[in-house]
Backbone as a printed PyTorch tensor [residue, N CA C, xyz], in Angstrom:
tensor([[[ -66.4430,   74.2750,    6.4310],
         [ -66.2570,   75.7490,    5.1970],
         [ -68.2440,   75.5800,    5.5060]],

        [[ -68.7000,   77.3430,    4.7680],
         [ -69.9460,   77.5820,    4.4850],
         [ -70.7000,   76.6750,    3.5900]],

        [[ -71.7370,   76.1440,    4.3050],
         [ -72.7770,   75.8980,    2.7270],
         [ -72.6200,   76.3930,    1.8240]],

        [[ -73.2720,   75.8280,    0.3040],
         [ -73.1280,   76.6800,   -0.4140],
         [ -74.4320,   77.7940,   -0.9590]],

        [[ -73.8940,   78.9500,   -0.9710],
         [ -75.1480,   80.1230,   -1.4330],
         [ -75.8350,   79.3750,   -2.2610]],

        [[ -77.1330,   79.3730,   -1.7290],
         [ -78.2260,   79.5690,   -3.5830],
         [ -78.7290,   80.9120,   -3.7850]],

        [[ -78.8900,   81.6610,   -5.1550],
         [ -78.7610,   82.9070,   -5.3000],
         [ -80.0660,   82.5520,   -6.1640]],

        [[ -81.3410,   82.9470,   -5.8830],
         [ -82.2580,   82.5590,   -6.4230],
         [ -82.9680,   83.6240,   -7.4380]],

        [[ -82.9900,   83.8270,   -8.6220],
         [ -83.6750,   84.8660,   -9.6080],
         [ -84.8390,   84.2970,  -10.1370]],

        [[ -85.2430,   85.3020,   -9.6540],
         [ -87.0880,   85.2690,   -9.8270],
         [ -87.5020,   85.8410,  -11.4600]],

        [[ -87.7610,   85.5010,  -12.6240],
         [ -87.6090,   86.5530,  -13.6010],
         [ -88.8420,   86.3690,  -14.1650]],

        [[ -89.0850,   87.2180,  -14.4450],
         [ -91.0960,   87.1280,  -15.1150],
         [ -91.8020,   89.1040,  -15.8660]],

        [[ -92.5430,   89.2820,  -16.5740],
         [ -92.9980,   90.5800,  -16.9020],
         [ -93.5250,   91.6320,  -15.5030]],

        [[ -93.2150,   92.5930,  -15.6340],
         [ -93.7870,   93.5190,  -14.0150],
         [ -95.6640,   92.0720,  -14.2050]],

        [[ -95.9620,   92.5060,  -13.0360],
         [ -97.0960,   91.8210,  -12.4020],
         [ -97.6110,   90.0680,  -12.9240]],

        [[ -96.0810,   89.4620,  -12.5530],
         [ -96.3220,   87.8780,  -12.5130],
         [ -96.2470,   87.5980,  -11.2600]],

        [[ -96.1830,   88.0110,  -10.2360],
         [ -95.5660,   87.6620,   -9.0930],
         [ -94.9080,   87.7200,   -8.0250]],

        [[ -93.8100,   88.5370,   -9.0750],
         [ -92.1020,   88.1050,   -8.2700],
         [ -91.8380,   88.5360,   -6.8610]],

        [[ -92.4970,   89.4810,   -6.6230],
         [ -92.4370,   89.6880,   -5.8850],
         [ -93.0400,   88.8340,   -4.0790]],

        [[ -94.4500,   88.2460,   -4.2710],
         [ -95.0890,   87.9440,   -3.6400],
         [ -94.7320,   86.1790,   -3.6110]],

        [[ -94.3190,   85.7010,   -4.6750],
         [ -93.1910,   84.7430,   -4.7360],
         [ -91.7120,   84.4190,   -3.9510]],

        [[ -91.3370,   85.5470,   -4.0950],
         [ -89.9750,   85.8020,   -3.6310],
         [ -90.2100,   86.1480,   -2.0140]],

        [[ -91.3280,   86.3260,   -1.4410],
         [ -91.3250,   86.5000,   -0.2490],
         [ -91.6360,   85.2340,    0.4750]],

        [[ -92.5880,   84.4840,   -0.1890],
         [ -93.1490,   83.7430,    0.5480],
         [ -91.4140,   82.0540,    0.1700]],

        [[ -90.7250,   82.3580,   -0.6180],
         [ -89.8140,   81.6980,   -0.7660],
         [ -88.3370,   81.9640,    0.3020]],

        [[ -88.6680,   83.2660,    0.4870],
         [ -87.6390,   83.8960,    1.8490],
         [ -87.9000,   83.0960,    3.0430]],

        [[ -89.0840,   83.5250,    3.6020],
         [ -89.8520,   83.0680,    4.5990],
         [ -90.2380,   81.4200,    4.6230]],

        [[ -90.7030,   81.2260,    3.7050],
         [ -90.6310,   79.7130,    4.2200],
         [ -89.9890,   78.6310,    3.6840]],

        [[ -88.8470,   79.0490,    2.6280],
         [ -87.8090,   77.2640,    2.3680],
         [ -86.2870,   78.4820,    2.9570]],

        [[ -85.8430,   79.3910,    2.6210],
         [ -84.4550,   79.9220,    3.2770],
         [ -84.4860,   80.1680,    4.8350]],

        [[ -86.4500,   80.4480,    5.2610],
         [ -86.0290,   80.5270,    6.8480],
         [ -86.0790,   81.7780,    7.1430]],

        [[ -85.7910,   82.7110,    6.8100],
         [ -85.1180,   84.7630,    6.5540],
         [ -85.7090,   85.1850,    5.5040]],

        [[ -87.0940,   85.4830,    6.5400],
         [ -87.3460,   87.1460,    5.6340],
         [ -86.3590,   87.7540,    4.8250]],

        [[ -85.7490,   88.2990,    5.5220],
         [ -84.6900,   89.3320,    4.8950],
         [ -83.6610,   88.8770,    3.3800]],

        [[ -84.4920,   87.6110,    3.1230],
         [ -82.9890,   86.5430,    2.2100],
         [ -83.4900,   87.3730,    0.6920]],

        [[ -84.8240,   88.4010,    0.9960],
         [ -85.7180,   88.6130,   -0.2080],
         [ -85.0500,   90.1520,   -0.5190]],

        [[ -84.6600,   90.1590,   -1.6870],
         [ -84.0300,   91.4560,   -1.6550],
         [ -84.9430,   92.1040,   -3.0610]],

        [[ -85.5350,   92.8450,   -2.5750],
         [ -86.6140,   93.5000,   -3.2970],
         [ -86.3340,   94.8480,   -3.9730]],

        [[ -85.6040,   94.2260,   -5.2970],
         [ -85.5320,   95.0330,   -5.6820],
         [ -86.0860,   96.5440,   -6.0850]],

        [[ -86.8480,   96.2840,   -6.6870],
         [ -87.3890,   97.2260,   -7.0160],
         [ -87.1350,   98.3980,   -5.4470]],

        [[ -87.5990,   98.1520,   -4.8760],
         [ -87.6410,   99.0940,   -3.3300],
         [ -85.7500,   99.4510,   -3.1860]],

        [[ -85.0540,   99.1470,   -3.8960],
         [ -83.3890,   99.4760,   -4.2210],
         [ -83.3620,  100.4610,   -5.4110]],

        [[ -84.3620,  100.5300,   -6.2550],
         [ -84.6730,  101.1880,   -7.3290],
         [ -85.0310,  102.2670,   -6.5670]],

        [[ -86.6030,  102.5260,   -5.9000],
         [ -86.6370,  103.3910,   -5.5850],
         [ -85.9000,  104.8270,   -4.5950]],

        [[ -84.6120,  103.7420,   -3.9330],
         [ -83.3090,  104.6270,   -4.1050],
         [ -82.7250,  105.1840,   -4.6830]],

        [[ -81.7130,  104.0970,   -6.0290],
         [ -81.2430,  104.4950,   -6.8040],
         [ -81.5830,  105.9470,   -7.5770]],

        [[ -82.8050,  105.4230,   -8.4370],
         [ -83.1050,  106.5860,   -8.8300],
         [ -84.0440,  108.1080,   -8.3160]],

        [[ -84.5090,  108.4330,   -7.5660],
         [ -84.2300,  109.8570,   -6.8050],
         [ -82.7780,  110.5310,   -6.5150]],

        [[ -82.1110,  110.0290,   -6.4180],
         [ -80.7610,  110.3510,   -5.3650],
         [ -80.1710,  110.5660,   -7.2520]],

        [[ -80.7650,  109.6860,   -8.0640],
         [ -80.2850,  110.7160,   -9.1730],
         [ -80.9640,  111.5200,  -10.2700]],

        [[ -82.4970,  111.8620,   -9.4750],
         [ -83.1930,  113.0810,  -10.2440],
         [ -84.2390,  112.3790,  -10.1600]],

        [[ -84.4580,  111.7420,  -11.0220],
         [ -85.2870,  110.8740,  -11.3290],
         [ -86.6440,  110.1550,  -11.5230]],

        [[ -87.6210,  109.3270,  -11.7770],
         [ -88.5710,  108.6100,  -11.0070],
         [ -88.5800,  107.6800,  -12.3780]],

        [[ -88.1250,  107.3680,  -13.2850],
         [ -88.1150,  106.8110,  -14.4890],
         [ -86.9940,  105.9760,  -14.5870]],

        [[ -86.5500,  104.2580,  -14.9430],
         [ -85.8390,  103.8030,  -15.0350],
         [ -85.2880,  104.3530,  -16.6400]],

        [[ -84.0010,  105.0920,  -16.8550],
         [ -83.5730,  105.0620,  -17.9220],
         [ -82.3360,  104.2580,  -18.7110]],

        [[ -82.6670,  103.2530,  -19.9490],
         [ -81.8470,  102.3940,  -20.4710],
         [ -80.0570,  102.8170,  -19.7610]],

        [[ -80.1890,  103.8650,  -19.9740],
         [ -78.8970,  104.1340,  -20.0700],
         [ -77.5880,  103.6500,  -18.2180]],

        [[ -79.2700,  103.8020,  -17.7840],
         [ -79.0790,  103.7430,  -16.1280],
         [ -78.7750,  102.0060,  -15.6240]],

        [[ -79.3890,  101.3620,  -16.2970],
         [ -79.2630,   99.8650,  -16.2130],
         [ -78.4750,   98.9180,  -15.6510]],

        [[ -77.2720,   99.1780,  -16.5300],
         [ -75.6490,   98.8680,  -16.1560],
         [ -75.2780,   99.0590,  -14.7470]],

        [[ -75.3950,  100.3870,  -14.4640],
         [ -74.8150,  100.7420,  -13.2670],
         [ -75.8560,  100.1550,  -12.3380]],

        [[ -77.4720,  100.4710,  -12.2050],
         [ -78.0900,   99.7250,  -11.2330],
         [ -77.6720,   98.0900,  -10.9530]],

        [[ -77.3290,   97.1020,  -12.4460],
         [ -77.7100,   96.0980,  -11.6260],
         [ -76.0960,   95.4550,  -10.8950]],

        [[ -74.7630,   96.6440,  -11.3730],
         [ -73.8730,   96.8180,  -10.3010],
         [ -74.0650,   96.5530,   -8.5760]],

        [[ -74.7500,   97.6150,   -8.6400],
         [ -75.2450,   97.7390,   -7.6630],
         [ -75.8350,   96.7050,   -6.8680]],

        [[ -77.1270,   96.4870,   -7.8080],
         [ -77.1690,   94.6950,   -7.1180],
         [ -76.5290,   93.3580,   -7.5550]],

        [[ -75.3900,   93.1320,   -7.9040],
         [ -74.2900,   92.2790,   -7.7620],
         [ -74.0190,   92.4410,   -6.4640]],

        [[ -73.7730,   93.4910,   -5.9140],
         [ -72.7240,   94.1440,   -5.0760],
         [ -73.3640,   93.8540,   -3.7560]],

        [[ -74.8370,   94.0050,   -3.9580],
         [ -75.7570,   93.9550,   -2.5880],
         [ -76.1930,   92.0850,   -2.5190]],

        [[ -76.0730,   91.2880,   -2.9020],
         [ -75.9190,   90.5780,   -3.3090],
         [ -74.7280,   89.5790,   -2.9260]],

        [[ -73.5180,   89.7870,   -3.2940],
         [ -72.0190,   89.7240,   -2.9100],
         [ -71.9160,   89.8720,   -1.3900]],

        [[ -72.3340,   90.9010,   -0.8920],
         [ -72.0510,   91.1950,    0.3220],
         [ -73.2940,   90.6250,    1.2950]],

        [[ -74.2990,   90.0650,    0.9900],
         [ -75.1700,   89.2650,    1.2120],
         [ -74.5890,   87.5280,    1.3420]],

        [[ -73.4090,   87.0670,    0.4830],
         [ -73.3450,   86.4780,    0.3070],
         [ -71.9880,   85.7660,    1.7420]],

        [[ -71.6920,   86.8580,    1.8920],
         [ -70.7950,   86.8050,    2.9150],
         [ -70.9050,   86.8960,    4.1250]],

        [[ -72.7950,   87.6990,    4.1500],
         [ -72.9680,   87.6220,    5.9730],
         [ -73.8620,   86.3800,    6.0920]],

        [[ -73.9220,   85.4440,    4.9850],
         [ -75.1960,   84.4700,    4.8890],
         [ -74.7590,   83.5560,    6.2740]],

        [[ -76.2270,   83.3880,    7.0940],
         [ -75.2190,   81.8060,    7.2940],
         [ -74.9200,   80.9230,    7.1400]],

        [[ -73.7350,   80.3220,    7.8690],
         [ -73.2890,   78.5410,    7.5270],
         [ -74.5070,   77.7410,    7.2830]],

        [[ -75.8290,   77.5440,    7.8300],
         [ -76.2590,   76.4240,    7.3260],
         [ -77.3860,   76.5620,    6.4570]],

        [[ -77.8520,   77.5170,    6.0150],
         [ -78.6470,   77.7660,    5.2280],
         [ -79.0970,   79.3200,    4.4730]],

        [[ -77.6680,   79.6690,    3.6530],
         [ -77.4520,   80.8850,    2.7360],
         [ -78.2160,   80.9170,    1.6260]],

        [[ -79.3720,   81.8780,    1.7970],
         [ -80.0350,   82.4720,    0.4430],
         [ -80.2490,   83.3570,    0.0860]],

        [[ -80.0630,   83.9030,   -1.0280],
         [ -80.1360,   84.9920,   -1.7400],
         [ -81.5150,   84.9680,   -2.8200]],

        [[ -82.6350,   86.0260,   -2.8830],
         [ -84.1480,   85.8250,   -3.9100],
         [ -83.8080,   87.1980,   -3.3600]],

        [[ -83.7690,   87.1910,   -5.7070],
         [ -84.1520,   88.6950,   -6.0420],
         [ -84.8280,   88.5240,   -7.9700]],

        [[ -85.7540,   89.2460,   -7.7700],
         [ -86.7550,   89.8050,   -8.9700],
         [ -86.0290,   90.2570,  -10.0280]],

        [[ -86.3980,   89.8080,  -11.5780],
         [ -85.7090,   90.9230,  -12.4450],
         [ -86.4780,   90.5690,  -13.6310]],

        [[ -87.1700,   91.5360,  -14.6520],
         [ -87.8700,   90.8330,  -15.1240],
         [ -87.2010,   90.8510,  -16.4510]],

        [[ -86.0350,   90.9840,  -16.3330],
         [ -84.6600,   89.9790,  -17.5950],
         [ -85.3100,   90.9870,  -18.9460]],

        [[ -85.5280,   91.6720,  -18.6750],
         [ -85.2220,   92.6450,  -20.6460],
         [ -84.7490,   93.6790,  -20.5460]],

        [[ -83.7220,   93.3610,  -19.7510],
         [ -82.7700,   94.6130,  -20.3150],
         [ -81.9460,   93.6040,  -20.5800]],

        [[ -81.2200,   93.6800,  -22.0290],
         [ -80.3810,   92.9010,  -22.1270],
         [ -79.5450,   93.6580,  -23.0660]],

        [[ -77.9760,   93.5590,  -23.1520],
         [ -77.5080,   91.9000,  -22.4860],
         [ -77.0430,   92.4900,  -21.4830]],

        [[ -77.5350,   93.3440,  -20.5350],
         [ -77.3930,   93.6720,  -19.1330],
         [ -78.0640,   92.7180,  -17.9730]],

        [[ -78.4110,   92.3430,  -18.0210],
         [ -79.2880,   91.1150,  -17.4360],
         [ -78.4980,   89.9290,  -17.5440]],

        [[ -78.0250,   89.3410,  -18.4850],
         [ -76.9490,   88.4100,  -18.4050],
         [ -75.5630,   88.7310,  -18.1050]],

        [[ -75.2090,   90.1740,  -18.1000],
         [ -74.2460,   90.2850,  -17.4700],
         [ -73.8030,   90.2170,  -15.7730]],

        [[ -75.4450,   90.1930,  -15.8950],
         [ -75.8260,   90.3020,  -14.2270],
         [ -75.3640,   89.3540,  -13.8930]],

        [[ -76.1480,   88.3340,  -14.1860],
         [ -75.8220,   87.0580,  -14.1190],
         [ -74.5680,   86.0940,  -14.3030]],

        [[ -74.1010,   86.3340,  -15.0840],
         [ -72.3230,   86.5710,  -15.3780],
         [ -71.2640,   86.7610,  -14.2290]],

        [[ -71.9620,   88.0140,  -14.0310],
         [ -71.2370,   88.6670,  -12.4120],
         [ -71.7550,   87.5910,  -10.8410]],

        [[ -73.1930,   87.1630,  -10.7810],
         [ -73.2640,   86.7000,   -9.5930],
         [ -73.1850,   84.8570,  -10.1090]],

        [[ -72.7660,   83.9690,  -11.1840],
         [ -72.5070,   82.8220,  -11.1460],
         [ -70.5100,   83.3200,  -10.2790]],

        [[ -70.0680,   84.3700,  -10.4500],
         [ -69.1270,   84.2170,  -10.0820],
         [ -68.5290,   84.6920,   -8.8650]],

        [[ -69.4240,   84.5150,   -7.4910],
         [ -69.4250,   84.6190,   -6.4800],
         [ -69.1910,   83.2310,   -6.4320]],

        [[ -67.8350,   83.4480,   -4.9320],
         [ -67.5280,   82.2310,   -4.6050],
         [ -68.6200,   81.3000,   -3.7510]],

        [[ -68.3650,   79.6520,   -4.1640],
         [ -68.9020,   78.9140,   -2.7710],
         [ -70.6360,   79.1540,   -3.6190]],

        [[ -71.2910,   79.4170,   -4.7020],
         [ -72.7490,   79.7550,   -4.7110],
         [ -73.7410,   79.0460,   -5.8290]],

        [[ -74.3070,   79.1770,   -5.6010],
         [ -75.3830,   78.3250,   -7.1420],
         [ -76.4430,   79.1960,   -7.3900]],

        [[ -76.1840,   79.7910,   -8.8130],
         [ -77.4070,   80.6100,   -9.5190],
         [ -78.2140,   80.0350,  -10.1470]],

        [[ -79.4870,   79.8820,   -9.1960],
         [ -80.9930,   79.2970,   -9.6050],
         [ -81.7030,   79.8810,  -10.4130]],

        [[ -82.0340,   80.1300,  -11.5240],
         [ -83.1250,   81.0510,  -12.3270],
         [ -84.5000,   80.2120,  -12.7020]],

        [[ -85.1640,   81.1680,  -12.1500],
         [ -86.6810,   80.5690,  -11.9120],
         [ -87.4030,   81.3590,  -13.2950]],

        [[ -88.6100,   81.2920,  -13.4190],
         [ -88.7060,   81.7150,  -14.3260],
         [ -90.6080,   82.0030,  -14.0510]],

        [[ -91.0700,   83.0440,  -14.0120],
         [ -92.6810,   83.3430,  -13.3930],
         [ -93.1870,   83.9320,  -14.4720]],

        [[ -94.5830,   83.4420,  -15.2870],
         [ -95.2440,   83.7900,  -15.7870],
         [ -96.7410,   83.6830,  -15.7290]],

        [[ -97.4150,   85.0060,  -15.8540],
         [ -98.4950,   85.1860,  -16.2930],
         [ -98.9210,   85.8560,  -17.6580]],

        [[-100.4520,   85.6910,  -17.8260],
         [-100.6860,   86.6090,  -19.3030],
         [-100.4850,   87.5020,  -18.9260]],

        [[-100.6850,   88.5280,  -20.0140],
         [-100.7920,   90.1220,  -20.2290],
         [-101.9040,   90.7720,  -19.3740]],

        [[-103.1860,   90.1990,  -19.4410],
         [-103.9180,   90.3710,  -18.8910],
         [-103.9950,   90.4310,  -17.6250]],

        [[-103.4090,   88.7930,  -17.0140],
         [-103.5330,   88.8170,  -15.4140],
         [-102.6080,   90.0710,  -14.8480]],

        [[-101.0930,   90.3270,  -15.6490],
         [-100.4010,   91.1650,  -15.3460],
         [-101.0070,   93.0050,  -15.0960]],

        [[-101.3460,   93.2470,  -16.0230],
         [-102.0020,   94.5840,  -16.4020],
         [-103.4380,   94.0710,  -14.8490]],

        [[-103.8980,   93.1450,  -14.6960],
         [-104.7600,   93.8260,  -13.7240],
         [-104.3940,   93.9480,  -11.8490]],

        [[-102.8430,   92.7110,  -11.9020],
         [-102.5490,   92.9680,  -10.8580],
         [-101.6390,   94.2820,  -10.5520]],

        [[-101.1250,   94.7350,  -11.6500],
         [-100.1290,   95.8970,  -11.9430],
         [-101.6650,   96.8540,  -10.7910]],

        [[-102.5400,   97.2500,  -11.7530],
         [-103.5420,   98.1480,  -11.2150],
         [-103.7640,   98.3220,   -9.5130]],

        [[-103.4350,   97.0150,   -9.4200],
         [-104.5350,   96.6920,   -7.5600],
         [-102.9350,   96.8870,   -6.6790]],

        [[-102.0920,   97.0830,   -6.9740],
         [-100.3620,   96.4070,   -6.0790],
         [-100.3080,   98.3870,   -5.4190]],

        [[ -99.6440,   97.3440,   -4.3730],
         [ -99.2070,   99.1740,   -3.7460],
         [ -98.0130,   99.6110,   -4.6010]],

        [[ -98.5070,  100.7770,   -5.1960],
         [ -97.3670,  101.6360,   -6.2430],
         [ -96.0110,  101.9680,   -4.7990]],

        [[ -96.1920,  102.5340,   -3.7650],
         [ -94.9220,  102.9310,   -3.0060],
         [ -94.0320,  101.3390,   -3.2590]],

        [[ -94.4330,  100.4860,   -3.3370],
         [ -93.5410,   98.9080,   -3.3530],
         [ -92.4230,   99.1700,   -4.8980]],

        [[ -93.7380,   99.8700,   -5.9680],
         [ -92.9570,   99.3150,   -7.2910],
         [ -92.5140,  100.4130,   -7.7570]],

        [[ -91.5690,  100.4230,   -8.8890],
         [ -91.2470,  101.7580,   -9.1660],
         [ -92.1280,  102.2800,  -10.7390]],

        [[ -92.8710,  103.3940,  -11.0600],
         [ -93.7880,  103.5430,  -11.4880],
         [ -93.6820,  103.0980,  -13.1530]],

        [[ -94.7690,  102.7120,  -14.1130],
         [ -94.3830,  102.7940,  -15.5060],
         [ -95.6980,  102.7140,  -16.2470]],

        [[ -94.9550,  103.0490,  -17.5410],
         [ -96.2360,  103.1160,  -18.2270],
         [ -96.8750,  101.9070,  -18.8760]],

        [[ -97.9830,  102.1380,  -19.5070],
         [ -98.3800,  100.4470,  -20.0750],
         [ -97.4420,  100.3870,  -21.4380]],

        [[ -97.2420,  101.2520,  -21.7060],
         [ -96.0360,  100.8710,  -22.6000],
         [ -94.7320,  100.3720,  -22.4720]],

        [[ -94.3290,  100.7240,  -22.1110],
         [ -93.2910,   99.7220,  -21.0360],
         [ -93.5790,   98.6020,  -20.7320]],

        [[ -94.6070,   98.5730,  -19.6180],
         [ -94.6610,   96.6600,  -19.7930],
         [ -95.3840,   95.8910,  -20.7390]],

        [[ -96.3290,   96.4750,  -22.0840],
         [ -96.2020,   96.1520,  -22.7170],
         [ -94.7550,   95.3780,  -24.0700]],

        [[ -94.0160,   96.1070,  -23.2680],
         [ -92.4500,   95.8660,  -24.0590],
         [ -91.7390,   95.0740,  -23.6220]],

        [[ -91.8130,   95.0990,  -21.8870],
         [ -91.2970,   94.4570,  -20.8410],
         [ -91.9180,   92.9180,  -21.2300]],

        [[ -93.2670,   92.4780,  -21.4530],
         [ -93.8600,   91.5420,  -21.3490],
         [ -93.5070,   91.3170,  -22.7800]],

        [[ -93.0420,   91.5140,  -24.0570],
         [ -92.7310,   90.9160,  -25.0060],
         [ -91.5450,   90.5320,  -25.1790]],

        [[ -90.7140,   91.1500,  -24.3750],
         [ -89.2130,   90.6820,  -23.9150],
         [ -89.2230,   89.4020,  -23.1850]],

        [[ -90.2800,   89.3330,  -22.2380],
         [ -90.1750,   88.6420,  -21.0990],
         [ -89.7000,   87.0060,  -22.0040]],

        [[ -90.9330,   86.7990,  -23.3770],
         [ -91.1860,   85.4900,  -24.2350],
         [ -90.1910,   85.5360,  -24.6070]],

        [[ -89.0960,   86.2030,  -24.5770],
         [ -88.0350,   85.9540,  -25.5750],
         [ -86.7160,   84.9740,  -24.4610]],

        [[ -87.5730,   85.0870,  -23.8850],
         [ -86.2700,   83.9760,  -22.5780],
         [ -86.5130,   82.6250,  -22.7890]],

        [[ -87.4720,   81.6810,  -23.3770],
         [ -87.6760,   80.8470,  -23.3270],
         [ -85.8550,   80.0300,  -24.0430]],

        [[ -85.2740,   80.0140,  -24.2440],
         [ -83.8300,   79.5450,  -24.4410],
         [ -83.5460,   79.1660,  -22.9790]],

        [[ -83.0320,   80.4730,  -21.9120],
         [ -81.9980,   80.5760,  -20.6410],
         [ -82.8070,   79.0460,  -20.5120]],

        [[ -81.6740,   78.8560,  -19.0780],
         [ -81.3300,   77.2380,  -18.7480],
         [ -82.5250,   77.2280,  -17.2020]],

        [[ -83.6690,   77.4620,  -17.9770],
         [ -84.6090,   77.6920,  -16.1460],
         [ -84.2410,   76.6170,  -15.2610]],

        [[ -83.9550,   76.4610,  -13.9100],
         [ -84.2790,   75.3590,  -13.2930],
         [ -85.3130,   74.7710,  -12.5400]],

        [[ -86.1240,   76.0910,  -12.8180],
         [ -87.8610,   76.3270,  -12.0810],
         [ -88.6010,   77.6740,  -12.9230]],

        [[ -89.6140,   76.6770,  -13.5990],
         [ -91.1060,   77.6190,  -14.0590],
         [ -92.3380,   77.7850,  -12.9770]],

        [[ -93.0050,   78.8160,  -12.9760],
         [ -93.7960,   78.4830,  -12.5200],
         [ -94.7390,   79.3340,  -13.3710]],

        [[ -95.9770,   78.3720,  -13.4470],
         [ -97.4700,   79.7240,  -13.9370],
         [ -98.0230,   79.8330,  -12.7520]],

        [[ -98.0700,   81.3000,  -12.8020],
         [ -98.7720,   82.1290,  -12.1440],
         [-100.1510,   82.7160,  -12.4180]],

        [[-100.5380,   82.1200,  -13.2410],
         [-102.1860,   83.1980,  -14.2410],
         [-102.7550,   83.0580,  -13.5300]],

        [[-104.1470,   83.5940,  -13.8770],
         [-105.2320,   83.6990,  -13.4000],
         [-105.5630,   83.9810,  -11.1170]],

        [[-105.4580,   83.1170,  -10.7010],
         [-105.7700,   83.6580,   -8.8970],
         [-104.2610,   83.5510,   -9.0300]],

        [[-103.4820,   82.3530,   -9.3070],
         [-102.0980,   82.5710,   -8.5150],
         [-101.8840,   81.5220,   -8.1130]],

        [[-100.4470,   81.0940,   -7.5760],
         [-100.2830,   79.7570,   -7.1880],
         [-100.4620,   79.8910,   -5.8410]],

        [[-100.6330,   78.4050,   -4.8910],
         [-100.6790,   78.3880,   -3.3500],
         [ -99.2730,   78.5420,   -3.0320]],

        [[ -99.2410,   79.0850,   -1.8610],
         [ -98.0200,   79.2180,   -1.1020],
         [ -97.3570,   78.0140,   -0.7240]],

        [[ -98.3650,   76.8150,   -0.2550],
         [ -97.6330,   75.6210,   -0.6330],
         [ -97.1540,   75.1040,   -1.7120]],

        [[ -97.7720,   75.3180,   -2.7830],
         [ -97.7250,   74.7010,   -4.0880],
         [ -95.8010,   75.5670,   -4.6830]],

        [[ -95.9010,   76.7670,   -4.2920],
         [ -94.2590,   77.0290,   -4.5770],
         [ -93.4320,   76.6520,   -4.0000]],

        [[ -94.1020,   76.6580,   -2.5460],
         [ -92.3980,   76.5770,   -1.3100],
         [ -91.8760,   75.0490,   -1.4280]],

        [[ -93.4330,   73.9720,   -2.0770],
         [ -92.6570,   72.2530,   -2.0840],
         [ -92.1160,   72.1390,   -3.6120]],

        [[ -92.1910,   73.1100,   -4.7340],
         [ -91.1860,   72.8870,   -5.5010],
         [ -90.2270,   73.5340,   -5.8070]],

        [[ -90.1280,   74.6830,   -5.0750],
         [ -88.6140,   75.8340,   -4.4120],
         [ -87.7400,   74.5820,   -3.8650]],

        [[ -88.6120,   74.2570,   -2.8980],
         [ -87.8340,   73.4370,   -1.9350],
         [ -86.8870,   71.9840,   -2.9550]],

        [[ -87.9260,   71.5230,   -3.6160],
         [ -87.2820,   70.5010,   -4.4450],
         [ -85.7040,   71.1480,   -4.9470]],

        [[ -85.5500,   72.2110,   -6.0940],
         [ -85.3540,   72.4490,   -6.2880],
         [ -83.7820,   73.2890,   -6.0120]],

        [[ -83.7910,   73.8130,   -4.7850],
         [ -82.6120,   74.3340,   -3.4790],
         [ -82.1090,   72.9640,   -3.3770]],

        [[ -82.6110,   72.1660,   -2.8090],
         [ -82.3620,   70.5520,   -2.4630],
         [ -81.5170,   69.8130,   -3.5070]],

        [[ -81.5600,   70.1340,   -4.2940],
         [ -80.7130,   69.5320,   -5.4780],
         [ -78.9060,   70.0120,   -5.4100]]])
């Protein structure tokens, strides 16, 4: 039988480093660069197909259904020895994010791992101002501030691992070491 699929959800505000950490985990823990599901790239297809640039609240549930379907599809295609899917979320859209997590928990032969990534609002803002805009959905400073505030409200979630990715950020080695320990449990 196939090994258990690990579904790693990196949760945190915009600019905290979820994309970078997700790529490192895919490359160095999963040993499959395409194990990282870059949600913002999917959003960049999803939004223009509907004539939109930014995310309206009423489409979050529909978008998350697409994400869940993609994770389920990848779970069927995962290699026997090391199946892993990693993706990112701000966790800000409630109750939709919770509904998505429930859907993911129902994928047969899988284990959901919740990983919190945080950094100060100043650090996140600085990173957002420097990053490649072609890889991220644009949003206003007001939305960024709202997501940062909502992200702080997730303290009660059952985190499997937390990364404080403030300042200069974590080293790749530190991320890989901590993630390997959680995945191997």
